[in-house]
PDB file with SEQRES, HELIX, SHEET and CRYST1 records, atoms N, CA, C and O in Angstrom:
SEQRES   1 A   65  MET ASP ALA TYR GLU LYS SER SER GLU SER MET GLU SER          
SEQRES   2 A   65  MET VAL LYS LYS LYS ALA PHE TRP ASP THR LYS ASN PRO          
SEQRES   3 A   65  LYS LYS LYS SER ALA SER LEU THR ALA ASP GLN LYS ALA          
SEQRES   4 A   65  LYS ALA LYS ALA ARG ALA LYS ALA ALA GLY ARG PRO TYR          
SEQRES   5 A   65  PRO ASN LEU VAL ASP ASN ALA TRP ALA SER LYS GLN LYS          
HELIX    1 AA1 ALA A    3  MET A   14  1                                  12    
HELIX    2 AA2 PHE A   20  ASP A   22  5                                   3    
HELIX    3 AA3 ALA A   35  ALA A   48  1                                  14    
HELIX    4 AA4 LEU A   55  LYS A   63  1                                   9    
CRYST1    1.000    1.000    1.000  90.00  90.00  90.00 P 1           1          
ATOM      1  N   MET A   1     -30.979  68.458 -23.493  1.00  0.00           N  
ATOM      2  CA  MET A   1     -29.737  68.249 -22.743  1.00  0.00           C  
ATOM      3  C   MET A   1     -28.743  67.546 -23.590  1.00  0.00           C  
ATOM      4  O   MET A   1     -29.004  66.459 -24.107  1.00  0.00           O  
ATOM      5  N   ASP A   2     -27.537  68.189 -23.748  1.00  0.00           N  
ATOM      6  CA  ASP A   2     -26.505  67.550 -24.533  1.00  0.00           C  
ATOM      7  C   ASP A   2     -25.567  66.732 -23.626  1.00  0.00           C  
ATOM      8  O   ASP A   2     -25.717  66.732 -22.404  1.00  0.00           O  
ATOM      9  N   ALA A   3     -24.637  66.065 -24.220  1.00  0.00           N  
ATOM     10  CA  ALA A   3     -23.753  65.148 -23.467  1.00  0.00           C  
ATOM     11  C   ALA A   3     -22.890  65.934 -22.479  1.00  0.00           C  
ATOM     12  O   ALA A   3     -22.606  65.413 -21.400  1.00  0.00           O  
ATOM     13  N   TYR A   4     -22.480  67.099 -22.774  1.00  0.00           N  
ATOM     14  CA  TYR A   4     -21.630  67.901 -21.906  1.00  0.00           C  
ATOM     15  C   TYR A   4     -22.364  68.282 -20.617  1.00  0.00           C  
ATOM     16  O   TYR A   4     -21.811  68.191 -19.522  1.00  0.00           O  
ATOM     17  N   GLU A   5     -23.635  68.713 -20.774  1.00  0.00           N  
ATOM     18  CA  GLU A   5     -24.421  69.012 -19.532  1.00  0.00           C  
ATOM     19  C   GLU A   5     -24.672  67.834 -18.712  1.00  0.00           C  
ATOM     20  O   GLU A   5     -24.659  67.932 -17.485  1.00  0.00           O  
ATOM     21  N   LYS A   6     -24.901  66.721 -19.302  1.00  0.00           N  
ATOM     22  CA  LYS A   6     -25.143  65.454 -18.618  1.00  0.00           C  
ATOM     23  C   LYS A   6     -23.886  64.972 -17.875  1.00  0.00           C  
ATOM     24  O   LYS A   6     -24.020  64.456 -16.766  1.00  0.00           O  
ATOM     25  N   SER A   7     -22.701  65.111 -18.418  1.00  0.00           N  
ATOM     26  CA  SER A   7     -21.471  64.690 -17.804  1.00  0.00           C  
ATOM     27  C   SER A   7     -21.123  65.636 -16.704  1.00  0.00           C  
ATOM     28  O   SER A   7     -20.580  65.204 -15.687  1.00  0.00           O  
ATOM     29  N   SER A   8     -21.411  66.936 -16.852  1.00  0.00           N  
ATOM     30  CA  SER A   8     -21.059  67.917 -15.858  1.00  0.00           C  
ATOM     31  C   SER A   8     -21.907  67.746 -14.657  1.00  0.00           C  
ATOM     32  O   SER A   8     -21.431  67.955 -13.542  1.00  0.00           O  
ATOM     33  N   GLU A   9     -23.151  67.372 -14.824  1.00  0.00           N  
ATOM     34  CA  GLU A   9     -24.048  67.104 -13.640  1.00  0.00           C  
ATOM     35  C   GLU A   9     -23.586  65.882 -12.866  1.00  0.00           C  
ATOM     36  O   GLU A   9     -23.632  65.880 -11.636  1.00  0.00           O  
ATOM     37  N   SER A  10     -23.140  64.841 -13.562  1.00  0.00           N  
ATOM     38  CA  SER A  10     -22.723  63.644 -12.838  1.00  0.00           C  
ATOM     39  C   SER A  10     -21.351  63.942 -12.164  1.00  0.00           C  
ATOM     40  O   SER A  10     -21.054  63.329 -11.139  1.00  0.00           O  
ATOM     41  N   MET A  11     -20.569  64.791 -12.662  1.00  0.00           N  
ATOM     42  CA  MET A  11     -19.289  65.091 -12.045  1.00  0.00           C  
ATOM     43  C   MET A  11     -19.510  65.906 -10.827  1.00  0.00           C  
ATOM     44  O   MET A  11     -18.799  65.743  -9.836  1.00  0.00           O  
ATOM     45  N   GLU A  12     -20.500  66.806 -10.863  1.00  0.00           N  
ATOM     46  CA  GLU A  12     -20.805  67.654  -9.647  1.00  0.00           C  
ATOM     47  C   GLU A  12     -21.339  66.784  -8.505  1.00  0.00           C  
ATOM     48  O   GLU A  12     -21.043  67.016  -7.333  1.00  0.00           O  
ATOM     49  N   SER A  13     -22.125  65.786  -8.877  1.00  0.00           N  
ATOM     50  CA  SER A  13     -22.662  64.920  -7.826  1.00  0.00           C  
ATOM     51  C   SER A  13     -21.625  64.006  -7.257  1.00  0.00           C  
ATOM     52  O   SER A  13     -21.703  63.636  -6.085  1.00  0.00           O  
ATOM     53  N   MET A  14     -20.625  63.620  -8.077  1.00  0.00           N  
ATOM     54  CA  MET A  14     -19.551  62.741  -7.541  1.00  0.00           C  
ATOM     55  C   MET A  14     -18.534  63.549  -6.693  1.00  0.00           C  
ATOM     56  O   MET A  14     -18.009  63.031  -5.708  1.00  0.00           O  
ATOM     57  N   VAL A  15     -18.272  64.753  -7.055  1.00  0.00           N  
ATOM     58  CA  VAL A  15     -17.255  65.583  -6.344  1.00  0.00           C  
ATOM     59  C   VAL A  15     -17.911  66.617  -5.506  1.00  0.00           C  
ATOM     60  O   VAL A  15     -18.108  67.754  -5.936  1.00  0.00           O  
ATOM     61  N   LYS A  16     -18.270  66.212  -4.244  1.00  0.00           N  
ATOM     62  CA  LYS A  16     -18.830  67.212  -3.334  1.00  0.00           C  
ATOM     63  C   LYS A  16     -17.768  67.251  -2.150  1.00  0.00           C  
ATOM     64  O   LYS A  16     -17.988  66.683  -1.081  1.00  0.00           O  
ATOM     65  N   LYS A  17     -16.711  67.894  -2.387  1.00  0.00           N  
ATOM     66  CA  LYS A  17     -15.649  68.044  -1.443  1.00  0.00           C  
ATOM     67  C   LYS A  17     -15.930  69.208  -0.466  1.00  0.00           C  
ATOM     68  O   LYS A  17     -16.374  70.282  -0.873  1.00  0.00           O  
ATOM     69  N   LYS A  18     -15.669  68.975   0.792  1.00  0.00           N  
ATOM     70  CA  LYS A  18     -15.797  70.111   1.769  1.00  0.00           C  
ATOM     71  C   LYS A  18     -14.580  70.970   1.763  1.00  0.00           C  
ATOM     72  O   LYS A  18     -13.475  70.495   1.503  1.00  0.00           O  
ATOM     73  N   ALA A  19     -14.770  72.262   2.053  1.00  0.00           N  
ATOM     74  CA  ALA A  19     -13.628  73.221   2.171  1.00  0.00           C  
ATOM     75  C   ALA A  19     -12.900  72.779   3.489  1.00  0.00           C  
ATOM     76  O   ALA A  19     -13.489  72.168   4.381  1.00  0.00           O  
ATOM     77  N   PHE A  20     -11.613  73.123   3.546  1.00  0.00           N  
ATOM     78  CA  PHE A  20     -10.808  72.726   4.675  1.00  0.00           C  
ATOM     79  C   PHE A  20     -11.320  73.231   6.022  1.00  0.00           C  
ATOM     80  O   PHE A  20     -11.158  72.589   7.060  1.00  0.00           O  
ATOM     81  N   TRP A  21     -11.945  74.409   5.962  1.00  0.00           N  
ATOM     82  CA  TRP A  21     -12.480  74.992   7.217  1.00  0.00           C  
ATOM     83  C   TRP A  21     -13.763  74.349   7.699  1.00  0.00           C  
ATOM     84  O   TRP A  21     -14.208  74.605   8.818  1.00  0.00           O  
ATOM     85  N   ASP A  22     -14.366  73.509   6.857  1.00  0.00           N  
ATOM     86  CA  ASP A  22     -15.603  72.718   7.239  1.00  0.00           C  
ATOM     87  C   ASP A  22     -15.302  71.327   7.688  1.00  0.00           C  
ATOM     88  O   ASP A  22     -16.211  70.610   8.107  1.00  0.00           O  
ATOM     89  N   THR A  23     -13.993  70.888   7.615  1.00  0.00           N  
ATOM     90  CA  THR A  23     -13.642  69.579   8.084  1.00  0.00           C  
ATOM     91  C   THR A  23     -13.107  69.634   9.463  1.00  0.00           C  
ATOM     92  O   THR A  23     -12.631  70.678   9.911  1.00  0.00           O  
ATOM     93  N   LYS A  24     -13.173  68.505  10.171  1.00  0.00           N  
ATOM     94  CA  LYS A  24     -12.640  68.415  11.493  1.00  0.00           C  
ATOM     95  C   LYS A  24     -11.103  68.319  11.508  1.00  0.00           C  
ATOM     96  O   LYS A  24     -10.490  67.829  10.560  1.00  0.00           O  
ATOM     97  N   ASN A  25     -10.504  68.794  12.597  1.00  0.00           N  
ATOM     98  CA  ASN A  25      -9.069  68.785  12.701  1.00  0.00           C  
ATOM     99  C   ASN A  25      -8.584  67.427  12.974  1.00  0.00           C  
ATOM    100  O   ASN A  25      -8.914  66.856  14.013  1.00  0.00           O  
ATOM    101  N   PRO A  26      -7.752  66.828  12.026  1.00  0.00           N  
ATOM    102  CA  PRO A  26      -7.309  65.489  12.255  1.00  0.00           C  
ATOM    103  C   PRO A  26      -6.184  65.397  13.355  1.00  0.00           C  
ATOM    104  O   PRO A  26      -5.949  64.327  13.916  1.00  0.00           O  
ATOM    105  N   LYS A  27      -5.541  66.484  13.628  1.00  0.00           N  
ATOM    106  CA  LYS A  27      -4.401  66.489  14.598  1.00  0.00           C  
ATOM    107  C   LYS A  27      -4.848  66.619  16.076  1.00  0.00           C  
ATOM    108  O   LYS A  27      -4.080  66.271  16.973  1.00  0.00           O  
ATOM    109  N   LYS A  28      -6.023  67.093  16.330  1.00  0.00           N  
ATOM    110  CA  LYS A  28      -6.536  67.269  17.697  1.00  0.00           C  
ATOM    111  C   LYS A  28      -5.835  68.398  18.465  1.00  0.00           C  
ATOM    112  O   LYS A  28      -6.493  69.140  19.195  1.00  0.00           O  
ATOM    113  N   LYS A  29      -4.506  68.540  18.313  1.00  0.00           N  
ATOM    114  CA  LYS A  29      -3.765  69.633  19.002  1.00  0.00           C  
ATOM    115  C   LYS A  29      -3.150  70.429  17.848  1.00  0.00           C  
ATOM    116  O   LYS A  29      -2.568  69.873  16.917  1.00  0.00           O  
ATOM    117  N   SER A  30      -3.297  71.701  17.944  1.00  0.00           N  
ATOM    118  CA  SER A  30      -2.672  72.576  16.939  1.00  0.00           C  
ATOM    119  C   SER A  30      -1.621  73.405  17.639  1.00  0.00           C  
ATOM    120  O   SER A  30      -1.775  73.789  18.799  1.00  0.00           O  
ATOM    121  N   ALA A  31      -0.530  73.680  16.902  1.00  0.00           N  
ATOM    122  CA  ALA A  31       0.567  74.492  17.413  1.00  0.00           C  
ATOM    123  C   ALA A  31       0.313  75.954  17.069  1.00  0.00           C  
ATOM    124  O   ALA A  31      -0.275  76.250  16.028  1.00  0.00           O  
ATOM    125  N   SER A  32       0.757  76.889  17.945  1.00  0.00           N  
ATOM    126  CA  SER A  32       0.652  78.265  17.659  1.00  0.00           C  
ATOM    127  C   SER A  32       1.576  78.661  16.560  1.00  0.00           C  
ATOM    128  O   SER A  32       2.607  78.019  16.360  1.00  0.00           O  
ATOM    129  N   LEU A  33       1.235  79.732  15.813  1.00  0.00           N  
ATOM    130  CA  LEU A  33       2.102  80.287  14.824  1.00  0.00           C  
ATOM    131  C   LEU A  33       3.336  80.873  15.440  1.00  0.00           C  
ATOM    132  O   LEU A  33       3.270  81.462  16.519  1.00  0.00           O  
ATOM    133  N   THR A  34       4.459  80.725  14.784  1.00  0.00           N  
ATOM    134  CA  THR A  34       5.680  81.433  15.236  1.00  0.00           C  
ATOM    135  C   THR A  34       5.616  82.926  14.878  1.00  0.00           C  
ATOM    136  O   THR A  34       4.726  83.366  14.151  1.00  0.00           O  
ATOM    137  N   ALA A  35       6.546  83.666  15.388  1.00  0.00           N  
ATOM    138  CA  ALA A  35       6.507  85.090  15.094  1.00  0.00           C  
ATOM    139  C   ALA A  35       6.739  85.371  13.659  1.00  0.00           C  
ATOM    140  O   ALA A  35       6.230  86.348  13.109  1.00  0.00           O  
ATOM    141  N   ASP A  36       7.526  84.496  13.030  1.00  0.00           N  
ATOM    142  CA  ASP A  36       7.734  84.682  11.547  1.00  0.00           C  
ATOM    143  C   ASP A  36       6.495  84.363  10.770  1.00  0.00           C  
ATOM    144  O   ASP A  36       6.184  85.039   9.789  1.00  0.00           O  
ATOM    145  N   GLN A  37       5.735  83.282  11.213  1.00  0.00           N  
ATOM    146  CA  GLN A  37       4.600  82.904  10.513  1.00  0.00           C  
ATOM    147  C   GLN A  37       3.486  83.977  10.670  1.00  0.00           C  
ATOM    148  O   GLN A  37       2.730  84.243   9.736  1.00  0.00           O  
ATOM    149  N   LYS A  38       3.411  84.569  11.853  1.00  0.00           N  
ATOM    150  CA  LYS A  38       2.473  85.614  12.086  1.00  0.00           C  
ATOM    151  C   LYS A  38       2.740  86.831  11.204  1.00  0.00           C  
ATOM    152  O   LYS A  38       1.826  87.466  10.679  1.00  0.00           O  
ATOM    153  N   ALA A  39       4.024  87.127  11.066  1.00  0.00           N  
ATOM    154  CA  ALA A  39       4.385  88.307  10.209  1.00  0.00           C  
ATOM    155  C   ALA A  39       4.083  87.983   8.759  1.00  0.00           C  
ATOM    156  O   ALA A  39       3.663  88.877   8.024  1.00  0.00           O  
ATOM    157  N   LYS A  40       4.277  86.741   8.307  1.00  0.00           N  
ATOM    158  CA  LYS A  40       3.865  86.420   6.917  1.00  0.00           C  
ATOM    159  C   LYS A  40       2.386  86.498   6.720  1.00  0.00           C  
ATOM    160  O   LYS A  40       1.930  87.001   5.694  1.00  0.00           O  
ATOM    161  N   ALA A  41       1.604  86.008   7.683  1.00  0.00           N  
ATOM    162  CA  ALA A  41       0.120  86.112   7.564  1.00  0.00           C  
ATOM    163  C   ALA A  41      -0.316  87.546   7.570  1.00  0.00           C  
ATOM    164  O   ALA A  41      -1.204  87.904   6.796  1.00  0.00           O  
ATOM    165  N   LYS A  42       0.257  88.393   8.400  1.00  0.00           N  
ATOM    166  CA  LYS A  42      -0.138  89.818   8.517  1.00  0.00           C  
ATOM    167  C   LYS A  42       0.230  90.521   7.150  1.00  0.00           C  
ATOM    168  O   LYS A  42      -0.517  91.360   6.647  1.00  0.00           O  
ATOM    169  N   ALA A  43       1.377  90.146   6.604  1.00  0.00           N  
ATOM    170  CA  ALA A  43       1.810  90.794   5.313  1.00  0.00           C  
ATOM    171  C   ALA A  43       0.858  90.349   4.191  1.00  0.00           C  
ATOM    172  O   ALA A  43       0.507  91.155   3.330  1.00  0.00           O  
ATOM    173  N   ARG A  44       0.431  89.052   4.192  1.00  0.00           N  
ATOM    174  CA  ARG A  44      -0.473  88.623   3.143  1.00  0.00           C  
ATOM    175  C   ARG A  44      -1.820  89.270   3.337  1.00  0.00           C  
ATOM    176  O   ARG A  44      -2.455  89.600   2.336  1.00  0.00           O  
ATOM    177  N   ALA A  45      -2.315  89.482   4.558  1.00  0.00           N  
ATOM    178  CA  ALA A  45      -3.591  90.109   4.738  1.00  0.00           C  
ATOM    179  C   ALA A  45      -3.562  91.628   4.307  1.00  0.00           C  
ATOM    180  O   ALA A  45      -4.524  92.170   3.762  1.00  0.00           O  
ATOM    181  N   LYS A  46      -2.427  92.237   4.586  1.00  0.00           N  
ATOM    182  CA  LYS A  46      -2.251  93.689   4.244  1.00  0.00           C  
ATOM    183  C   LYS A  46      -2.242  93.819   2.744  1.00  0.00           C  
ATOM    184  O   LYS A  46      -2.830  94.755   2.204  1.00  0.00           O  
ATOM    185  N   ALA A  47      -1.576  92.882   2.041  1.00  0.00           N  
ATOM    186  CA  ALA A  47      -1.517  92.911   0.565  1.00  0.00           C  
ATOM    187  C   ALA A  47      -2.874  92.742  -0.055  1.00  0.00           C  
ATOM    188  O   ALA A  47      -3.152  93.259  -1.136  1.00  0.00           O  
ATOM    189  N   ALA A  48      -3.761  91.976   0.673  1.00  0.00           N  
ATOM    190  CA  ALA A  48      -5.081  91.721   0.160  1.00  0.00           C  
ATOM    191  C   ALA A  48      -6.096  92.863   0.534  1.00  0.00           C  
ATOM    192  O   ALA A  48      -7.235  92.902   0.070  1.00  0.00           O  
ATOM    193  N   GLY A  49      -5.601  93.763   1.386  1.00  0.00           N  
ATOM    194  CA  GLY A  49      -6.414  94.926   1.802  1.00  0.00           C  
ATOM    195  C   GLY A  49      -7.245  94.670   3.076  1.00  0.00           C  
ATOM    196  O   GLY A  49      -8.228  95.365   3.330  1.00  0.00           O  
ATOM    197  N   ARG A  50      -6.828  93.649   3.884  1.00  0.00           N  
ATOM    198  CA  ARG A  50      -7.511  93.337   5.089  1.00  0.00           C  
ATOM    199  C   ARG A  50      -6.757  93.860   6.279  1.00  0.00           C  
ATOM    200  O   ARG A  50      -5.527  93.880   6.241  1.00  0.00           O  
ATOM    201  N   PRO A  51      -7.414  94.286   7.330  1.00  0.00           N  
ATOM    202  CA  PRO A  51      -6.735  94.873   8.458  1.00  0.00           C  
ATOM    203  C   PRO A  51      -5.989  93.827   9.337  1.00  0.00           C  
ATOM    204  O   PRO A  51      -5.026  94.183  10.016  1.00  0.00           O  
ATOM    205  N   TYR A  52      -6.401  92.616   9.327  1.00  0.00           N  
ATOM    206  CA  TYR A  52      -5.766  91.561  10.057  1.00  0.00           C  
ATOM    207  C   TYR A  52      -5.930  90.180   9.347  1.00  0.00           C  
ATOM    208  O   TYR A  52      -6.844  90.035   8.536  1.00  0.00           O  
ATOM    209  N   PRO A  53      -5.101  89.205   9.620  1.00  0.00           N  
ATOM    210  CA  PRO A  53      -5.183  87.999   8.889  1.00  0.00           C  
ATOM    211  C   PRO A  53      -6.396  87.141   9.285  1.00  0.00           C  
ATOM    212  O   PRO A  53      -6.844  87.128  10.432  1.00  0.00           O  
ATOM    213  N   ASN A  54      -6.914  86.406   8.235  1.00  0.00           N  
ATOM    214  CA  ASN A  54      -8.064  85.563   8.471  1.00  0.00           C  
ATOM    215  C   ASN A  54      -7.558  84.071   8.551  1.00  0.00           C  
ATOM    216  O   ASN A  54      -6.354  83.814   8.548  1.00  0.00           O  
ATOM    217  N   LEU A  55      -8.501  83.132   8.622  1.00  0.00           N  
ATOM    218  CA  LEU A  55      -8.150  81.731   8.735  1.00  0.00           C  
ATOM    219  C   LEU A  55      -7.306  81.267   7.526  1.00  0.00           C  
ATOM    220  O   LEU A  55      -6.355  80.504   7.694  1.00  0.00           O  
ATOM    221  N   VAL A  56      -7.650  81.719   6.340  1.00  0.00           N  
ATOM    222  CA  VAL A  56      -6.909  81.286   5.187  1.00  0.00           C  
ATOM    223  C   VAL A  56      -5.515  81.787   5.203  1.00  0.00           C  
ATOM    224  O   VAL A  56      -4.605  81.052   4.820  1.00  0.00           O  
ATOM    225  N   ASP A  57      -5.286  83.013   5.628  1.00  0.00           N  
ATOM    226  CA  ASP A  57      -3.878  83.539   5.693  1.00  0.00           C  
ATOM    227  C   ASP A  57      -3.079  82.802   6.746  1.00  0.00           C  
ATOM    228  O   ASP A  57      -1.894  82.544   6.534  1.00  0.00           O  
ATOM    229  N   ASN A  58      -3.677  82.453   7.868  1.00  0.00           N  
ATOM    230  CA  ASN A  58      -3.009  81.686   8.930  1.00  0.00           C  
ATOM    231  C   ASN A  58      -2.690  80.319   8.432  1.00  0.00           C  
ATOM    232  O   ASN A  58      -1.579  79.831   8.643  1.00  0.00           O  
ATOM    233  N   ALA A  59      -3.639  79.666   7.764  1.00  0.00           N  
ATOM    234  CA  ALA A  59      -3.358  78.323   7.210  1.00  0.00           C  
ATOM    235  C   ALA A  59      -2.229  78.324   6.237  1.00  0.00           C  
ATOM    236  O   ALA A  59      -1.400  77.414   6.237  1.00  0.00           O  
ATOM    237  N   TRP A  60      -2.177  79.372   5.372  1.00  0.00           N  
ATOM    238  CA  TRP A  60      -1.190  79.527   4.366  1.00  0.00           C  
ATOM    239  C   TRP A  60       0.195  79.718   5.024  1.00  0.00           C  
ATOM    240  O   TRP A  60       1.182  79.129   4.582  1.00  0.00           O  
ATOM    241  N   ALA A  61       0.253  80.539   6.070  1.00  0.00           N  
ATOM    242  CA  ALA A  61       1.442  80.778   6.746  1.00  0.00           C  
ATOM    243  C   ALA A  61       2.007  79.603   7.448  1.00  0.00           C  
ATOM    244  O   ALA A  61       3.222  79.410   7.500  1.00  0.00           O  
ATOM    245  N   SER A  62       1.077  78.768   8.021  1.00  0.00           N  
ATOM    246  CA  SER A  62       1.496  77.619   8.768  1.00  0.00           C  
ATOM    247  C   SER A  62       2.133  76.544   7.864  1.00  0.00           C  
ATOM    248  O   SER A  62       2.930  75.722   8.318  1.00  0.00           O  
ATOM    249  N   LYS A  63       1.754  76.576   6.559  1.00  0.00           N  
ATOM    250  CA  LYS A  63       2.329  75.529   5.609  1.00  0.00           C  
ATOM    251  C   LYS A  63       3.592  76.017   4.947  1.00  0.00           C  
ATOM    252  O   LYS A  63       4.267  75.245   4.266  1.00  0.00           O  
ATOM    253  N   GLN A  64       3.923  77.251   5.125  1.00  0.00           N  
ATOM    254  CA  GLN A  64       5.169  77.799   4.511  1.00  0.00           C  
ATOM    255  C   GLN A  64       6.420  77.303   5.219  1.00  0.00           C  
ATOM    256  O   GLN A  64       6.387  77.149   6.440  1.00  0.00           O  
ATOM    257  N   LYS A  65       7.446  77.063   4.571  1.00  0.00           N  
ATOM    258  CA  LYS A  65       8.654  76.572   5.172  1.00  0.00           C  
ATOM    259  C   LYS A  65       9.710  77.605   5.342  1.00  0.00           C  
ATOM    260  O   LYS A  65      10.792  77.304   5.847  1.00  0.00           O  
TER     261      LYS A  65                                                      
END                                                                             
C-alpha cells in the first residue's frame, strides 16, 4: 500500500456526505413550483430524454432565479 492509497482511504472515511434526497427537509414546508419553474423542469427532462421531470430536475428548477 503506497501513501496515495492510504490517504484516499482516510479521505473516504472522513467525507461520507449524504445526497440531498437522503437528508431531511430543513424547511418543513415546501412551496409548489411556479408555472415557469415547471416549464424549466420539463424542458430539462426532455433534453435528458426523460418523459417527465424527476426530483433532481425539480430541485434544479426551484433554485433557478
